[in-house]
C-alpha positions in Angstrom: -13.1 -25.5 -22.0 -12.8 -22.1 -20.3 -9.9 -19.8 -21.1 -7.0 -19.6 -18.6 -7.4 -16.6 -16.3 -5.4 -13.6 -17.2 -5.6 -10.3 -15.3 -3.7 -7.1 -15.5 -2.6 -4.2 -13.4 -2.4 -1.1 -15.5 -1.2 2.0 -13.6 -0.3 5.4 -15.1 3.2 6.7 -14.4 2.0 10.1 -13.2 3.6 9.9 -9.7 3.9 7.5 -6.8 1.6 4.5 -6.6 -1.3 5.2 -4.1 -1.7 2.5 -1.5 -5.2 1.9 -3.0 -3.4 0.9 -6.2 -1.3 -1.6 -4.3 -4.6 -3.1 -3.0 -5.9 -3.3 -6.6 -2.7 -5.0 -7.7 -2.9 -7.4 -4.8 -6.5 -8.5 -5.5 -5.6 -9.1 -9.1 -2.6 -11.1 -8.0 -4.5 -13.2 -5.5 -7.2 -13.9 -8.0 -4.8 -14.9 -10.7 -2.8 -17.2 -8.4 -6.0 -18.7 -6.9 -7.3 -19.5 -10.4 -3.9 -20.8 -11.7 -3.7 -17.8 -14.1 -1.2 -15.1 -15.0 -0.9 -11.4 -14.0 0.4 -8.7 -16.4 1.8 -5.3 -15.7 0.9 -2.7 -18.4 2.0 0.9 -18.2 -0.7 3.3 -19.3 1.4 6.3 -20.3 -0.7 7.9 -23.0 -1.2 11.1 -21.1 2.2 12.5 -21.8 1.4 15.8 -20.1 1.1 14.1 -16.8 4.1 11.7 -17.2 6.5 11.9 -14.3 10.1 10.6 -14.7 10.9 7.7 -12.4 7.2 6.8 -11.7 7.3 3.6 -13.7 10.4 2.3 -11.9 8.8 3.3 -8.6 5.7 1.2 -9.5 7.8 -1.8 -10.3 9.8 -1.5 -7.1 6.7 -1.1 -5.0 5.1 -4.2 -6.4 8.3 -6.2 -5.9 8.6 -5.0 -2.3 5.0 -6.0 -1.6 5.6 -9.5 -2.9 3.3 -9.1 -5.9 4.9 -11.1 -8.7 4.4 -10.1 -12.3 4.3 -12.9 -14.9 4.3 -10.8 -18.0 4.8 -7.2 -19.0 6.9 -4.3 -17.7 9.4 -5.1 -14.9 9.3 -8.9 -15.2 12.2 -10.2 -13.2 14.9 -11.6 -15.4 15.7 -14.2 -12.8 18.9 -12.8 -11.6 17.4 -10.1 -9.3 17.5 -7.3 -11.9 14.4 -5.4 -13.0 15.3 -6.2 -16.7 12.4 -6.3 -19.1 11.8 -9.7 -20.6 9.3 -9.3 -23.5 6.2 -11.4 -23.3 4.0 -12.6 -26.2 2.0 -9.3 -26.3 4.9 -6.8 -26.2 5.2 -3.9 -26.0 3.5 -3.3 -22.7 3.8 0.5 -22.6 0.9 2.1 -24.3 3.0 4.9 -25.7 4.7 2.3 -27.8 1.5 0.9 -29.2 0.2 4.0 -30.9 -0.1 2.4 -34.3 -2.4 -0.3 -32.9 -4.8 2.2 -31.4 -4.9 4.4 -34.5 -5.7 1.4 -36.6 -8.7 0.4 -34.4 -9.9 4.0 -34.1 -9.8 4.4 -37.9 -11.7 1.1 -38.3 -14.5 2.5 -36.0 -14.7 5.6 -38.1 -14.8 3.6 -41.4 -17.7 1.5 -39.9 -19.7 4.5 -38.9 -19.2 3.8 -35.1 -16.9 6.8 -34.5 -16.3 10.2 -36.2 -13.8 13.0 -36.6 -14.4 16.1 -34.5 -12.6 19.4 -35.2 -14.0 21.5 -32.4 -11.7 23.9 -30.7 -11.4 24.3 -26.9 -13.3 27.6 -27.2 -16.1 26.0 -29.2 -16.4 23.2 -26.6 -16.6 25.7 -23.8 -19.2 27.7 -25.6 -21.3 24.5 -26.1 -21.1 23.7 -22.4 -22.1 27.2 -21.4 -25.1 27.1 -23.8 -26.3 23.9 -22.2 -25.8 25.2 -18.7 -27.9 28.3 -19.5 -30.6 26.0 -20.9 -30.5 23.9 -17.8 -29.7 20.8 -19.8 -29.5 17.6 -17.8 -25.8 17.2 -18.8 -23.5 19.6 -20.4 -21.8 17.1 -22.6 -20.9 16.2 -26.2 -23.5 13.5 -27.0 -26.0 12.1 -29.5 -27.9 15.4 -29.5 -25.2 18.1 -29.1 -22.9 16.5 -31.7 -25.2 17.7 -34.5 -24.5 21.3 -33.6 -20.7 20.9 -33.6 -17.9 20.7 -36.2 -17.4 17.1 -36.9 -17.6 14.5 -39.8 -21.3 14.0 -39.0 -22.2 17.6 -39.7 -19.6 18.5 -42.4 -19.5 17.4 -46.0 -17.1 14.5 -46.7 -14.9 16.6 -49.0 -14.6 19.3 -46.3 -13.6 16.7 -43.7 -11.0 15.2 -46.1 -9.6 18.7 -46.8 -9.3 19.6 -43.2 -7.4 16.4 -42.4 -5.1 16.8 -45.4 -4.4 20.4 -44.3 -3.2 19.2 -40.9 -6.1 20.7 -38.9 -6.2 19.2 -35.4 -8.9 16.7 -34.8 -10.0 14.0 -32.3 -11.9 10.8 -32.9 -15.1 10.4 -30.8 -17.3 7.4 -30.2 -20.7 7.6 -31.8 -22.8 6.7 -28.9 -26.3 5.3 -29.7 -29.1 7.7 -28.7 -31.6 5.2 -27.3 -30.2 2.0 -26.0 -29.9 0.1 -22.7 -26.3 -0.9 -21.8 -25.9 -3.6 -19.2 -22.8 -4.7 -17.3 -22.7 -7.7 -15.1 -20.2 -6.8 -12.3 -18.8 -9.8 -10.3 -19.1 -7.7 -7.1 -22.1 -5.5 -7.7 -24.3 -7.6 -10.0 -26.1 -6.1 -13.0 -25.6 -2.4 -13.7 -27.9 -0.9 -16.3 -27.3 2.5 -18.0 -29.2 4.2 -20.7 -27.0 5.3 -23.6 -28.4 8.9 -23.3 -26.3 9.1 -20.1 -23.1 8.2 -22.0 -21.3 11.0 -23.9 -19.3 10.7 -27.1 -16.0 10.1 -25.4 -12.8 11.0 -27.2 -11.1 7.8 -28.3 -8.0 9.2 -30.1 -6.6 12.6 -29.1 -5.2 15.2 -31.5 -1.6 14.1 -30.7 -2.4 10.6 -32.1 -2.4 8.9 -28.7 -5.5 7.1 -27.4 -7.5 7.9 -24.3 -7.8 5.4 -21.6 -11.1 4.2 -22.9 -9.9 3.0 -26.3 -6.4 1.9 -25.2 -7.5 -0.3 -22.3 -10.2 -2.0 -24.4 -7.8 -2.7 -27.3 -5.0 -3.9 -25.0 -7.2 -6.0 -22.8 -8.6 -7.8 -25.9 -5.2 -8.3 -27.6 -3.6 -9.4 -24.4 -6.4 -11.9 -23.8 -7.4 -10.4 -20.4 -10.2 -12.5 -18.9 -11.0 -10.4 -15.8 -10.7 -6.7 -15.3 -10.4 -6.0 -11.5 -10.1 -2.3 -10.9 -11.3 0.5 -8.6 -14.9 1.6 -8.1 -14.0 5.0 -9.8 -14.1 3.2 -13.1 -17.6 1.8 -12.7 -19.3 4.7 -14.4 -17.1 4.1 -17.5 -17.9 0.4 -17.7 -21.1 0.8 -19.9 -19.0 2.9 -22.3 -16.4 0.1 -22.4 -19.1 -2.5 -23.1 -20.2 -0.4 -26.0 -16.7 -0.3 -27.3 -16.3 -4.1 -27.1 -19.5 -4.4 -29.0 -18.5 -1.8 -31.7 -15.1 -3.5 -32.1 -16.8 -6.9 -32.6 -15.2 -8.3 -29.4 -18.3 -8.6 -27.2 -18.2 -12.4 -27.1 -14.7 -12.4 -25.6 -15.2 -9.4 -23.4 -13.6 -9.8 -19.9 -15.6 -10.0 -16.8 -15.6 -6.9 -14.6 -15.1 -6.5 -10.9 -15.1 -3.0 -9.4 -13.4 -2.8 -6.0 -14.8 -0.7 -3.1 -13.1 2.7 -2.4 -10.6 3.2 0.4 -12.2 5.7 2.8 -10.9 8.3 5.1 -10.1 7.1 8.7 -13.4 8.7 9.8 -15.2 6.8 7.0 -16.6 9.9 5.2 -15.2 10.2 1.7 -12.3 8.8 -0.4 -8.9 8.6 1.2 -6.5 11.3 0.0 -2.9 12.3 0.5 -4.1 15.3 2.6 -5.9 12.9 4.9 -2.7 11.0 5.3 -0.7 14.1 5.9 -3.1 15.4 8.5 -3.3 11.9 10.2 0.5 11.6 10.2 0.7 8.3 8.2 1.9 7.4 4.7 -0.3 6.8 1.7 2.4 5.5 -0.6 4.1 2.1 -0.4 7.5 3.5 -0.7 9.0 6.9 0.0 8.7 9.2 -3.0 10.7 12.3 -3.9 9.0 14.6 -6.4 11.5 15.1 -9.2 10.1 18.6 -9.9 9.8 20.1 -6.4 12.1 17.8 -4.3 9.2 17.3 -1.8 9.5 14.0 0.0 6.4 11.9 0.7 6.5 9.2 3.3 6.3 5.5 2.4 5.1 2.5 4.3 8.4 0.8 3.8 10.5 3.7 5.2 8.1 4.2 8.1 8.9 0.7 9.2 6.0 -1.4 7.9 6.9 -4.9 6.9 5.6 -5.9 3.4 3.8 -9.0 4.8 2.0 -6.8 7.4 1.1 -4.2 4.8 -0.3 -6.8 2.4 -2.3 -8.5 5.2 -3.7 -5.2 6.2 -4.7 -4.2 2.6 -6.2 -7.6 1.8 -8.8 -7.2 4.6 -9.7 -3.7 3.4 -12.7 -4.6 1.4 -12.5 -8.4 1.5 -13.6 -10.8 4.3 -12.6 -14.5 4.4 -15.7 -15.4 6.3 -13.7 -16.7 9.3 -12.2 -15.2 12.4 -8.7 -15.5 11.0 -6.8 -12.2 10.7 -3.2 -13.1 10.1 -2.5 -14.6 6.6 0.6 -15.5 4.7 0.5 -14.7 1.0 -0.1 -18.4 0.3 -3.0 -18.4 2.7 -4.5 -15.3 1.2 -4.3 -16.9 -2.3 -6.0 -20.0 -1.0 -8.8 -18.1 0.7 -9.4 -15.2 -1.7 -12.8 -15.1 -3.5 -14.2 -12.1 -5.4 -17.6 -13.0 -4.2 -16.5 -12.0 -0.7 -15.3 -8.6 -1.7 -17.6 -5.9 -0.3 -19.5 -3.3 -2.2 -19.2 -0.6 0.4 -16.1 1.4 1.0 -13.5 0.3 3.5 -12.3 2.7 6.2 -8.5 3.1 6.3 -7.6 2.5 9.9 -3.9 3.1 10.4 -4.0 1.8 13.9 -5.1 -1.5 12.5 -2.1 -1.4 10.1 0.2 -0.8 13.1 -1.4 -3.7 14.9 -0.7 -6.0 11.9 2.9 -4.7 11.9 3.2 -5.5 15.6 2.0 -9.0 15.0 4.5 -9.6 12.2 7.4 -8.0 14.2 6.7 -10.5 16.9 6.8 -13.4 14.4 10.0 -12.3 12.8 13.1 -14.3 13.9 15.3 -12.4 16.3 18.3 -12.8 14.1 16.6 -11.0 11.2 15.8 -7.9 13.4 19.1 -7.9 15.3 21.3 -6.2 12.6 19.2 -3.1 12.6 19.5 -2.8 16.3 23.2 -3.4 16.2 23.7 -0.8 13.5 21.7 1.9 15.4 23.5 1.1 18.6 27.0 1.2 17.1 26.1 4.4 15.2 25.2 5.9 18.7 28.6 4.8 20.0 27.5 1.7 21.9 29.2 -1.7 21.8 26.6 -4.1 20.6 27.7 -7.5 19.3 25.2 -9.6 17.4 24.5 -11.9 20.4 23.5 -8.9 22.5 21.4 -7.4 19.7 19.5 -10.7 19.4 18.8 -10.7 23.1 17.6 -7.1 23.0 15.2 -8.0 20.1 13.9 -11.1 22.0 13.3 -8.9 25.1 11.6 -5.9 23.3 10.0 -6.9 20.0 6.7 -7.8 21.7 6.5 -4.2 23.0 6.8 -2.3 19.7 4.9 -1.7 16.4 8.0 -1.1 14.3 11.5 -2.6 14.3 13.2 0.8 14.6 11.4 1.3 17.9 13.4 -1.6 19.5 16.5 0.5 19.8 14.5 3.4 21.3 12.9 1.0 23.8 16.4 -0.3 24.6 17.5 3.0 26.0 17.6 1.7 29.6 19.8 -1.1 28.5 22.4 1.1 26.9 22.1 4.0 29.4 22.2 3.7 33.1 19.5 5.9 34.8 20.4 9.4 35.7 17.0 10.2 37.2 14.5 8.0 39.0 10.7 8.1 38.8 9.7 10.2 41.8 6.3 8.6 42.3 7.7 5.1 42.4 10.6 6.2 44.6 8.2 7.8 47.1 6.1 4.7 47.2 8.6 1.9 47.0 12.1 3.1 48.1 12.0 2.3 51.8 14.2 0.6 54.4 13.2 -2.8 53.1 14.1 -1.7 49.6 17.6 -0.6 50.7 18.2 -3.8 52.6 17.0 -5.9 49.6 19.0 -4.0 47.0 22.1 -4.1 49.2 21.7 -7.9 49.7 21.2 -8.5 46.0 24.2 -6.3 45.1 26.4 -8.3 47.5 25.1 -11.7 46.2 25.8 -10.7 42.6 29.2 -9.4 43.6 30.2 -12.9 44.7 28.5 -14.7 41.9 30.9 -16.5 39.5 28.5 -18.6 37.3 27.1 -17.8 33.8 25.0 -14.7 34.1 21.7 -15.8 32.7 18.1 -14.9 33.6 17.3 -18.1 35.4 20.4 -18.0 37.6 19.9 -14.3 38.3 16.4 -15.1 39.4 17.7 -17.8 41.8 20.4 -15.5 43.2 17.7 -12.8 43.9 15.4 -15.4 45.5 18.2 -16.7 47.8 19.3 -13.2 48.8 15.7 -12.2 49.7 15.3 -15.4 51.8 18.5 -14.5 53.7 17.2 -11.1 54.7 13.6 -12.2 55.2 12.0 -10.0 52.6 9.2 -11.2 50.2 10.4 -10.8 46.7 7.1 -9.4 45.4 7.4 -6.5 47.8 10.7 -5.2 46.4 10.7 -6.0 42.7 9.5 -2.5 41.7 12.3 -1.0 43.8 14.9 -3.2 42.1 13.5 -2.2 38.7 13.7 1.4 39.8 17.3 1.1 40.8 18.3 -0.6 37.5 16.2 1.4 35.0 14.9 4.5 36.7 11.3 3.5 36.2 8.7 1.2 37.8 7.6 -0.7 34.7 9.2 -2.4 31.7 10.2 -5.6 30.1 11.3 -8.8 31.9 13.8 -7.6 34.5 15.8 -10.8 34.7 16.4 -10.8 30.9 17.3 -7.1 31.2 20.0 -7.9 33.8 21.3 -10.7 31.6 21.7 -8.3 28.7 23.4 -5.5 30.6 25.7 -8.0 32.4 26.8 -8.6 36.0 29.2 -5.7 36.4 26.8 -3.1 35.0 23.9 -4.5 37.1 26.0 -4.2 40.3 27.1 -0.7 39.3 23.5 0.4 38.8 22.4 -1.1 42.1 25.2 0.7 43.9 24.4 4.0 42.2 20.8 3.8 43.3 21.9 3.1 46.9 24.1 6.2 46.7 21.5 8.4 45.0 18.0 7.5 46.3 17.0 8.6 49.8 14.4 6.9 52.0 11.5 9.3 52.5 11.4 10.6 56.1 
């Protein structure tokens, strides 16, 4: 019987979570849910020099906003809406709190002759690299050949090594990479990847501060936390052979997780990896939530604060590198889970098309119930000094939500509802404001003035039709002139609904103002 699926998302708290990290978390989540498994959140904070206060909390909030639910690990919801940590069976889930575990495994590798102590200073390492560069060596790295010219437990006597350690001399523990061996990785997306061990350097496993590097920590944690599938970015593919070696050296090769390396997110032009600079130049966010740098105070935009809905953002990200094999584009989270398949994830990078993200947001704005969007319109209107009861706000949403990409644009689009025109489109006026237009607007004004029924779009339409019949003018010929009189422009949303929202008295007032202001061209 196969083991239950367990995946993990393991970001570093070195700043805000990149939108590509959200996609990685999403693919892990979709796979886990599809397979009936669990998803863990582990914080890889062993690089204390790059630790940024608030970054871990940001990561947890971003995942929660996106609807990516964590089953185990940091930030597991306590059930009452708080971000309280509920320990799981493999706690702790911050790597900085697991130091003893890594030190034990690193020492075991040294004792078994699979790793070694290295005492080289930064200056000695630089000198080694310079020598190799001058000699035109294929790679200026610490490896099976160069390690024999360095200060480590492979070149020093055992008693000297012991004395150095007892004296407190700084050292690291390095992996003893085999010199001539083929290392194979079967990637679920890319197939077999073969690397000769001569291309793998002797990576540092344990740093001089006693904390592990990513390479050791993630292998140890993935094993102890029973991770079955490692789904991560393509940038980690070159490290995969090293990780296979570590699993082998630690005696865990039989339970090693399967790997899947996701394609890169590319610049909008498609040439190169997407960066924050690309986002800044393109005028779009690259982080899920707004981020304020605690050191500089610089604020970076977020998808949430820019007005992207979480479901639209997730739908957009899901299709950046994965194709369901159908024409369907709009997916609920449940539909994504049901459709997701790692075999349909692309190898090639995915171009980050922000216009497509806006299209998705437009679709989800249209699908949102009017009552959910209305409060934001109401708040903006009242903040601007306009009276806008909830019923009016809902009508405005119904009228305009199909014309915007973001909910906050609804209030902007509603300017002609809250404000009577003070100017009129000169081109439309020159073409459409004529004697027939004056007669039609006058007749419509008078008909509305005597109207006593409920002022709804359908009845307004009928009043207009009757008035035009009385003066013998075809309705189609004067609709643009009536719109001009009411809004100042020749195009816009449904005019009958617009009049319903602004009300009878305001409609009549605007018609009269246009009659007073606009002149028929000579």
